[in-house]
C-alpha angles and dihedrals in degrees: 000000000000122000124178137166133216120280125175119006106263099194099079133144086258091055094050092050088054090051091049090062092049089046091069092052101038109015097166095051093042094049092048093048091048094049093052097046095043088051092053092050092046090052092053100040107031102029089033093220121137116244119213127195126212120189132195112158098179139095130310094266095050090051095048090051093056093061098088090051092048091051090053091047088057088058089054091052104032096167098047131104108231122215119191116205116205142149112287092242091060100041094110091055091064092042089055087049091060091209099123136053090218134015118207124187118236119242133178096219111142091194101050115004115177091214117065112160093213087070093068140068097222133003125201121198107172120197134203133234086237088065100052116094094234098031121210137205107348119226138170110285092247092053091041093060090045094051092048088055092044090243132151107212123225089197128016100196114091116218135212122204117201125214106252094233092055094045089052099047092048090044087059090055090057094050094084089041090057090052092058101044143019095229136039117200127179131209134194118196102173156208100239138114109331090237091060099050124098122215124273087231088059096048089047094052092047093049088052094048091050095048089048094051102034136042090238147138118218120208122201112218132186140071141275089235128091120200093231105024102039119214114024121163110235112221109247115228116225119249095023132114103254106226092150111139093357102099131063117237090263095048088049090058090047088052090053090056094056094056129099091211133004118207119192151132120266101292145122091275090059092055091045092053088056092048092058092044098252112146110252131211106193127194112216139177120147092019120072103237093211085069095049112030117098108278100220106015116088107269140156132194130224114208139156129239102247118140094233092056114145094019091157088077097051133090120261093023116228095217142019112206098301113017125081128165090207097051093253091288089166089070102031092054093053105117128217091225092060089049091051093051089053092051091049089051095051094043093049092050089049093049090048093053093049 
């Protein structure tokens, strides 16, 4: 964890003169930066309230798993205004988490960065054991963030709250689908690290088995964009409703909320499904599912039986995102039959409770 306190006053005449020059070249960016930074200083100086910055510049799953820790931090600083800094693409995830008073996108501008640490009374940058060269005792992501911040959690399950207008609009898209089938399932096949992805053949067989056993419609969710690689065409699975790339992030979360079951690889959508209470079937190989599945939402993992299972949590690691000396057998040996059994268990449990 990184904590800093303010030093020199950054909003000086010299500072404004610098921004005046940038304003002529990039007016929209400059105005947005000034509005945010002046707002932070006004809160501290005029309203006399501390302003705390929390940063997590990672994927959707990481961001969601910080939420329980941030909520506990707010109890530690009851009078503070909380600002959460995140990549621009994932800003709406933090807004749906309702954990911060303001959400600001991270940028790497050297001329006019929105996030300047000297603006804040305290800054938190929690790490994960996964990110340390030698690692340590591995915990669930939610607990890992809490441990880094020396926090005891009252609740371990992150939650997402959808804007009513988004929830309503997406709900309308499901009305004709519900007239066609009794169940609506969702799948997410990637893109992600190669070592996390399951085969197209496996997904195709699972979809065929589900359609044969249940009166169901299966929606394929996701995007053709990868956070590190850029555009990556996601394989489309036959006999599914292709919604890939057709929904915003907020709309995707709203769609997850409408499903009876979500099936997916270890990804941000898996964490988002758990955060809206949708039962999850997760497909895992190098990652230990006990450290990733939603803590309190019904969920089951599908894994193979290879001896190197969970290598991500071993030292030295046998992979890093792409490479694997065993041809990623942990994922290629997953079977659709086992996945179907997991779906049946979750669906039966849900029907029993209802």
